Each structure stands twice: as C-alpha cells, then as structure tokens.
ZADO-1210 file (C-alpha; in nm, 4 decimals, padded with zeros to 6 digits):
<atoms>
<atom x="15.8422" y="-02.2618" z="03.2361" code="MET" pos="1"/>
<atom x="15.7593" y="-02.4237" z="02.8755" code="MET" pos="2"/>
<atom x="15.8258" y="-02.2640" z="02.5937" code="ASN" pos="3"/>
<atom x="15.8655" y="-02.3891" z="02.2134" code="LEU" pos="4"/>
<atom x="16.0331" y="-02.2669" z="01.9141" code="VAL" pos="5"/>
<atom x="16.0237" y="-02.3425" z="01.5501" code="GLU" pos="6"/>
<atom x="16.4065" y="-02.4014" z="01.4641" code="ILE" pos="7"/>
<atom x="16.3297" y="-02.3444" z="01.0727" code="ALA" pos="8"/>
<atom x="16.0328" y="-02.1735" z="00.9067" code="PRO" pos="9"/>
<atom x="15.8799" y="-02.4410" z="00.6042" code="VAL" pos="10"/>
<atom x="16.0785" y="-02.4203" z="00.2780" code="ASP" pos="11"/>
<atom x="15.8924" y="-02.1564" z="00.0648" code="ALA" pos="12"/>
<atom x="15.8981" y="-02.4228" z="-00.2463" code="GLY" pos="13"/>
<atom x="15.6485" y="-02.6356" z="-00.0148" code="LEU" pos="14"/>
<atom x="15.3915" y="-02.3800" z="00.0180" code="LEU" pos="15"/>
<atom x="15.0544" y="-02.4328" z="-00.1806" code="PRO" pos="16"/>
<atom x="15.1416" y="-02.1045" z="-00.4155" code="LEU" pos="17"/>
<atom x="14.9810" y="-02.2239" z="-00.7373" code="ALA" pos="18"/>
<atom x="14.6538" y="-02.3852" z="-00.5197" code="ALA" pos="19"/>
<atom x="14.6300" y="-02.0350" z="-00.3764" code="LEU" pos="20"/>
<atom x="14.6335" y="-01.8554" z="-00.6915" code="LYS" pos="21"/>
<atom x="14.3780" y="-02.0768" z="-00.8189" code="GLU" pos="22"/>
<atom x="14.1691" y="-02.0228" z="-00.5240" code="GLN" pos="23"/>
<atom x="14.1988" y="-01.6607" z="-00.5843" code="LEU" pos="24"/>
<atom x="14.1555" y="-01.6923" z="-00.9629" code="ARG" pos="25"/>
<atom x="14.4346" y="-01.4821" z="-01.0685" code="LEU" pos="26"/>
<atom x="14.4269" y="-01.4107" z="-01.4666" code="PRO" pos="27"/>
<atom x="14.6173" y="-01.6108" z="-01.7137" code="ALA" pos="28"/>
<atom x="14.9940" y="-01.5108" z="-01.6954" code="GLY" pos="29"/>
<atom x="15.0002" y="-01.3430" z="-01.3512" code="PHE" pos="30"/>
<atom x="15.2199" y="-01.6334" z="-01.2203" code="SER" pos="31"/>
<atom x="15.4812" y="-01.5501" z="-01.5167" code="ASP" pos="32"/>
<atom x="15.6201" y="-01.2618" z="-01.3582" code="ASP" pos="33"/>
<atom x="15.5821" y="-01.3491" z="-01.0030" code="GLY" pos="34"/>
<atom x="15.5096" y="-01.0070" z="-00.9102" code="SER" pos="35"/>
<atom x="15.2821" y="-01.0802" z="-00.6157" code="ALA" pos="36"/>
<atom x="15.4199" y="-01.4120" z="-00.4876" code="ASP" pos="37"/>
<atom x="15.5772" y="-01.2228" z="-00.1932" code="GLY" pos="38"/>
<atom x="15.2653" y="-01.1431" z="-00.0777" code="LYS" pos="39"/>
<atom x="15.1287" y="-01.4592" z="-00.1545" code="LEU" pos="40"/>
<atom x="15.3974" y="-01.6530" z="-00.0066" code="THR" pos="41"/>
<atom x="15.3168" y="-01.4235" z="00.3210" code="ALA" pos="42"/>
<atom x="14.9241" y="-01.4601" z="00.3210" code="SER" pos="43"/>
<atom x="15.0172" y="-01.8632" z="00.3423" code="LEU" pos="44"/>
<atom x="15.2905" y="-01.8106" z="00.6224" code="ARG" pos="45"/>
<atom x="15.0462" y="-01.6293" z="00.7974" code="ALA" pos="46"/>
<atom x="14.7082" y="-01.8571" z="00.7695" code="ALA" pos="47"/>
<atom x="14.9582" y="-02.1939" z="00.8265" code="ILE" pos="48"/>
<atom x="15.0867" y="-02.0211" z="01.1598" code="ALA" pos="49"/>
<atom x="14.6925" y="-01.9450" z="01.2410" code="ALA" pos="50"/>
<atom x="14.5560" y="-02.2390" z="01.1691" code="VAL" pos="51"/>
<atom x="14.8390" y="-02.4313" z="01.4091" code="GLU" pos="52"/>
<atom x="14.8397" y="-02.1729" z="01.6521" code="ALA" pos="53"/>
<atom x="14.4290" y="-02.2744" z="01.6565" code="ARG" pos="54"/>
<atom x="14.4848" y="-02.6527" z="01.6424" code="THR" pos="55"/>
<atom x="14.7823" y="-02.7310" z="01.7912" code="GLY" pos="56"/>
<atom x="14.9180" y="-02.9351" z="01.4996" code="LYS" pos="57"/>
<atom x="15.2009" y="-02.8859" z="01.2549" code="ALA" pos="58"/>
<atom x="15.0780" y="-02.8994" z="00.8835" code="LEU" pos="59"/>
<atom x="15.4120" y="-02.9513" z="00.7122" code="LEU" pos="60"/>
<atom x="15.6722" y="-03.1841" z="00.9010" code="ARG" pos="61"/>
<atom x="15.9779" y="-02.9843" z="01.0712" code="ARG" pos="62"/>
<atom x="16.1855" y="-02.9982" z="01.3694" code="GLN" pos="63"/>
<atom x="16.1025" y="-02.7688" z="01.7124" code="PHE" pos="64"/>
<atom x="16.2566" y="-02.7229" z="02.0040" code="LEU" pos="65"/>
<atom x="16.0630" y="-02.7636" z="02.3429" code="PHE" pos="66"/>
<atom x="16.1899" y="-02.6232" z="02.6735" code="ARG" pos="67"/>
<atom x="16.0241" y="-02.7383" z="03.0217" code="VAL" pos="68"/>
<atom x="16.1824" y="-02.6446" z="03.3635" code="SER" pos="69"/>
<atom x="15.9286" y="-02.9017" z="03.5225" code="ASP" pos="70"/>
<atom x="15.7477" y="-03.2031" z="03.4187" code="TRP" pos="71"/>
<atom x="15.3629" y="-03.2352" z="03.4289" code="ALA" pos="72"/>
<atom x="15.3827" y="-03.5289" z="03.5708" code="GLU" pos="73"/>
<atom x="15.6751" y="-03.7606" z="03.6787" code="THR" pos="74"/>
<atom x="15.5849" y="-04.0506" z="03.4050" code="ASP" pos="75"/>
<atom x="15.4395" y="-03.8360" z="03.0505" code="ARG" pos="76"/>
<atom x="15.4802" y="-03.4952" z="02.9189" code="GLN" pos="77"/>
<atom x="15.2410" y="-03.4059" z="02.6832" code="PRO" pos="78"/>
<atom x="15.4044" y="-03.2010" z="02.4063" code="LEU" pos="79"/>
<atom x="15.2605" y="-02.8531" z="02.2937" code="PRO" pos="80"/>
<atom x="15.2527" y="-02.9869" z="01.9101" code="VAL" pos="81"/>
<atom x="15.1860" y="-03.2841" z="01.6975" code="GLY" pos="82"/>
<atom x="15.1712" y="-03.5243" z="01.5279" code="PRO" pos="83"/>
<atom x="15.5376" y="-03.5920" z="01.6473" code="VAL" pos="84"/>
<atom x="15.6875" y="-03.7850" z="01.3862" code="ALA" pos="85"/>
<atom x="16.0072" y="-03.8569" z="01.6470" code="SER" pos="86"/>
<atom x="16.2254" y="-03.7863" z="01.9106" code="LEU" pos="87"/>
<atom x="16.5818" y="-03.6427" z="01.7720" code="ASP" pos="88"/>
<atom x="16.7450" y="-03.5443" z="02.0983" code="GLN" pos="89"/>
<atom x="16.6837" y="-03.5001" z="02.4561" code="PHE" pos="90"/>
<atom x="16.9167" y="-03.2863" z="02.6656" code="THR" pos="91"/>
<atom x="16.9091" y="-03.1944" z="03.0371" code="VAL" pos="92"/>
<atom x="17.0665" y="-02.8428" z="03.1078" code="VAL" pos="93"/>
<atom x="17.1839" y="-02.7617" z="03.4553" code="LYS" pos="94"/>
<atom x="17.1357" y="-02.3644" z="03.6273" code="ARG" pos="95"/>
<atom x="17.5059" y="-02.3603" z="03.5438" code="ASP" pos="96"/>
<atom x="17.4701" y="-02.3976" z="03.1501" code="GLY" pos="97"/>
<atom x="17.6352" y="-02.7912" z="03.1965" code="THR" pos="98"/>
<atom x="17.4613" y="-02.9926" z="02.9393" code="VAL" pos="99"/>
<atom x="17.3910" y="-03.3827" z="02.9793" code="GLU" pos="100"/>
<atom x="17.2844" y="-03.6006" z="02.7076" code="GLY" pos="101"/>
<atom x="16.9898" y="-03.8452" z="02.7373" code="MET" pos="102"/>
<atom x="16.9829" y="-04.1909" z="02.5758" code="ASP" pos="103"/>
<atom x="16.7001" y="-04.1534" z="02.3340" code="LEU" pos="104"/>
<atom x="16.6380" y="-04.5469" z="02.3671" code="ALA" pos="105"/>
<atom x="16.5042" y="-04.4842" z="02.7464" code="ALA" pos="106"/>
<atom x="16.2141" y="-04.3079" z="02.6311" code="PHE" pos="107"/>
<atom x="15.9253" y="-04.3197" z="02.3668" code="ARG" pos="108"/>
<atom x="15.6377" y="-04.0789" z="02.1845" code="ILE" pos="109"/>
<atom x="15.2816" y="-04.1631" z="02.3004" code="VAL" pos="110"/>
<atom x="15.0947" y="-04.1156" z="01.9841" code="PRO" pos="111"/>
<atom x="14.7731" y="-03.9133" z="02.0505" code="ASP" pos="112"/>
<atom x="14.5624" y="-03.7239" z="01.8177" code="SER" pos="113"/>
<atom x="14.5411" y="-03.4409" z="02.0196" code="HIS" pos="114"/>
<atom x="14.8073" y="-03.4538" z="02.3081" code="ARG" pos="115"/>
<atom x="15.0992" y="-03.6652" z="02.1996" code="PRO" pos="116"/>
<atom x="15.3347" y="-03.6731" z="02.5179" code="ALA" pos="117"/>
<atom x="15.6700" y="-03.8009" z="02.5965" code="LEU" pos="118"/>
<atom x="15.6838" y="-04.1286" z="02.8593" code="ALA" pos="119"/>
<atom x="15.9944" y="-04.2881" z="02.9641" code="PRO" pos="120"/>
<atom x="16.0540" y="-04.6754" z="02.9078" code="VAL" pos="121"/>
<atom x="16.0890" y="-04.7155" z="03.2533" code="GLY" pos="122"/>
<atom x="15.9180" y="-04.5645" z="03.5388" code="SER" pos="123"/>
<atom x="15.9941" y="-04.2323" z="03.5672" code="SER" pos="124"/>
<atom x="16.1451" y="-03.9161" z="03.3560" code="LEU" pos="125"/>
<atom x="16.4561" y="-03.7903" z="03.4628" code="PRO" pos="126"/>
<atom x="16.4388" y="-03.5660" z="03.7350" code="THR" pos="127"/>
<atom x="16.5202" y="-03.1930" z="03.6288" code="LEU" pos="128"/>
<atom x="16.7385" y="-02.9948" z="03.8400" code="PRO" pos="129"/>
<atom x="16.6428" y="-02.6696" z="04.0321" code="THR" pos="130"/>
<atom x="16.6854" y="-02.4155" z="03.7831" code="GLY" pos="131"/>
<atom x="16.7607" y="-02.6287" z="03.4706" code="GLY" pos="132"/>
<atom x="16.5313" y="-02.7383" z="03.2324" code="ARG" pos="133"/>
<atom x="16.4723" y="-03.0222" z="02.9730" code="ALA" pos="134"/>
<atom x="16.5397" y="-02.9653" z="02.6076" code="GLU" pos="135"/>
<atom x="16.3925" y="-03.1699" z="02.3434" code="LEU" pos="136"/>
<atom x="16.4173" y="-03.1662" z="01.9904" code="ARG" pos="137"/>
<atom x="16.1339" y="-03.3264" z="01.8049" code="ILE" pos="138"/>
<atom x="16.0506" y="-03.3898" z="01.4632" code="THR" pos="139"/>
<atom x="15.6499" y="-03.3023" z="01.4012" code="ALA" pos="140"/>
<atom x="15.4227" y="-03.2475" z="01.1439" code="GLY" pos="141"/>
<atom x="15.1339" y="-03.4501" z="00.9585" code="PHE" pos="142"/>
<atom x="15.3783" y="-03.4686" z="00.6020" code="ALA" pos="143"/>
<atom x="15.6880" y="-03.3627" z="00.4142" code="ALA" pos="144"/>
<atom x="15.4704" y="-03.2404" z="00.1376" code="ALA" pos="145"/>
<atom x="15.1676" y="-03.0254" z="00.1304" code="TRP" pos="146"/>
<atom x="14.9846" y="-03.3146" z="-00.0450" code="THR" pos="147"/>
<atom x="14.9684" y="-03.5031" z="00.2717" code="GLY" pos="148"/>
<atom x="14.8257" y="-03.2870" z="00.4594" code="VAL" pos="149"/>
<atom x="14.4856" y="-03.3161" z="00.5729" code="PRO" pos="150"/>
<atom x="14.2384" y="-03.1893" z="00.2998" code="PRO" pos="151"/>
<atom x="14.0329" y="-03.0065" z="00.5606" code="ASP" pos="152"/>
<atom x="14.2954" y="-02.8486" z="00.7119" code="LEU" pos="153"/>
<atom x="14.4765" y="-02.7999" z="00.3746" code="ALA" pos="154"/>
<atom x="14.1754" y="-02.6039" z="00.2638" code="GLU" pos="155"/>
<atom x="14.1079" y="-02.3624" z="00.5746" code="ALA" pos="156"/>
<atom x="14.4732" y="-02.2615" z="00.4973" code="VAL" pos="157"/>
<atom x="14.3701" y="-02.1867" z="00.1246" code="LEU" pos="158"/>
<atom x="14.0548" y="-01.9854" z="00.2153" code="ILE" pos="159"/>
<atom x="14.2257" y="-01.8089" z="00.5224" code="LEU" pos="160"/>
<atom x="14.5340" y="-01.7595" z="00.2901" code="ALA" pos="161"/>
<atom x="14.3208" y="-01.5828" z="00.0581" code="ALA" pos="162"/>
<atom x="14.1377" y="-01.3765" z="00.2889" code="ASP" pos="163"/>
<atom x="14.4644" y="-01.2406" z="00.4254" code="TYR" pos="164"/>
<atom x="14.5973" y="-01.1797" z="00.0490" code="PHE" pos="165"/>
<atom x="14.2547" y="-00.9233" z="-00.0551" code="ASP" pos="166"/>
<atom x="14.2632" y="-00.8244" z="00.3226" code="MET" pos="167"/>
<atom x="14.3369" y="-00.4366" z="00.3506" code="PRO" pos="168"/>
<atom x="14.6142" y="-00.3400" z="00.5961" code="GLN" pos="169"/>
<atom x="14.6287" y="-00.0603" z="00.8192" code="THR" pos="170"/>
<atom x="15.0039" y="00.0124" z="00.9440" code="ASP" pos="171"/>
<atom x="15.1023" y="-00.3554" z="00.8134" code="GLY" pos="172"/>
<atom x="14.8585" y="-00.5032" z="01.0773" code="ALA" pos="173"/>
<atom x="14.5204" y="-00.6891" z="00.9797" code="ARG" pos="174"/>
<atom x="14.2262" y="-00.6977" z="01.0974" code="THR" pos="175"/>
<atom x="14.2139" y="-01.0092" z="01.3551" code="PRO" pos="176"/>
<atom x="13.9343" y="-01.2640" z="01.2773" code="GLY" pos="177"/>
<atom x="13.8723" y="-01.6164" z="01.1264" code="MET" pos="178"/>
<atom x="13.5861" y="-01.6875" z="00.8314" code="PRO" pos="179"/>
<atom x="13.3467" y="-01.9019" z="00.9862" code="ALA" pos="180"/>
<atom x="13.4318" y="-02.1455" z="00.7142" code="ALA" pos="181"/>
<atom x="13.7753" y="-02.1846" z="00.8278" code="VAL" pos="182"/>
<atom x="13.6434" y="-02.2606" z="01.1843" code="GLN" pos="183"/>
<atom x="13.3946" y="-02.5173" z="01.1077" code="VAL" pos="184"/>
<atom x="13.6987" y="-02.6807" z="00.9506" code="LEU" pos="185"/>
<atom x="13.9435" y="-02.6731" z="01.2308" code="LEU" pos="186"/>
<atom x="13.6724" y="-02.7596" z="01.4901" code="GLU" pos="187"/>
<atom x="13.7657" y="-03.1612" z="01.4535" code="PRO" pos="188"/>
<atom x="14.1526" y="-03.0661" z="01.5112" code="HIS" pos="189"/>
<atom x="14.1230" y="-02.8817" z="01.8044" code="ARG" pos="190"/>
<atom x="14.1872" y="-03.0421" z="02.1448" code="SER" pos="191"/>
<atom x="13.9150" y="-03.0087" z="02.4318" code="LEU" pos="192"/>
<atom x="14.1660" y="-02.8005" z="02.5829" code="GLY" pos="193"/>
<atom x="14.2198" y="-02.5737" z="02.3178" code="LEU" pos="194"/>
<atom x="13.8175" y="-02.5467" z="02.2678" code="ARG" pos="195"/>
<atom x="13.7817" y="-02.4766" z="02.6380" code="ARG" pos="196"/>
<atom x="14.0420" y="-02.1688" z="02.5999" code="ILE" pos="197"/>
<atom x="13.8791" y="-02.0708" z="02.3171" code="GLY" pos="198"/>
<atom x="14.1709" y="-02.0130" z="02.1033" code="ALA" pos="199"/>
</atoms>
C-alpha cells in the first residue's frame, strides 16, 4: 500500500492570478471588482493539479505525507513526488497504532529529476512491521514562489487554466482532455514510467 496526501493546499496568494488575467486578455478594470477571481482561482488550481499529476512534480513548495506499508527495495524507496526539498518527519506506525519516530540523520534523500528516493545512510531501511506502515512527511516543490517554477511548466499551467476558464461546464464537470501545446510542454518533465503508463 502506498499513498500520497497533500497536507495543505497552495496558498491562494501564491497563484499567478494576474498572469492568467493577462493570458485571457480580460478587459481593463476587470480585476478591480474581483467578480471572477473565484473562477480564475479554481481554474488555476485545477490546471496545477493536472500538470502535477501528469509530471509527478510539485510546482509550488509544500508539505506532503507519504504512507507506505512495504519498501520497494531494502535500501531505496522511490518517492511519488519531487523535487524533494527536505525530509521533515519519519515515523513507523505499528498495527496497534503505536508510533516510533526515526532519527532523520540516519536517512537521506537521493535527488533525481524524475524519481527522487529515500535511502538509508547505512545499509538498509528499517524493517516495517506486519500490518504497519512508514509515514514520511516531506517538503517538495520547485520553489516557494511562482517566479521559481520552470517557465515551460508555468506556461503549461496558464494555457490549461485559460482553457478551463473558457470551457463550458455541464453539471459541474469539465470535458476531459489536455491541449496538444500543453502536452508538448510537459513531455520533458514526465518520467519514463509515467510515459509508459500514458498518464
């Protein structure tokens, strides 16, 4: 069992709202009343989520909780999101709910452009108890501010968010699909595994 949870969403103040308004060429004065800011923000959040899901990379830095019940390898556990800035907490949860904290100094993050990993400083990762799991709290993302996001990924988000903003909705659902221009921008950032899956 593996699962990744975003601990807190990206703060709305970090979203490139002004850049999206410029992309949409909204009329002068539109931003003054903020009447469409809610829809613009929702479009940006949806676009960021789609880009992150397609690439396996967090655009803006924030914390995630990764749970795993069995290591992929005894000396290496690939992480489902990157780039990883830090390992903040590592606990082992036993079947009865007992929690044991691990010494962070005994582990390291192996940087990789597509598949960062947790590895021990020594020979192996700790043995996980039957019915238990490891919980890793990590901070991942390219940057703390939008200006630090790689330009091609930032452009992909704006194109996709503009597409979402203009797209008619039926019963709250958007028509699936990703523009070809966005796919081209994302391709260099997708891992080989994700490309094989066709995500």
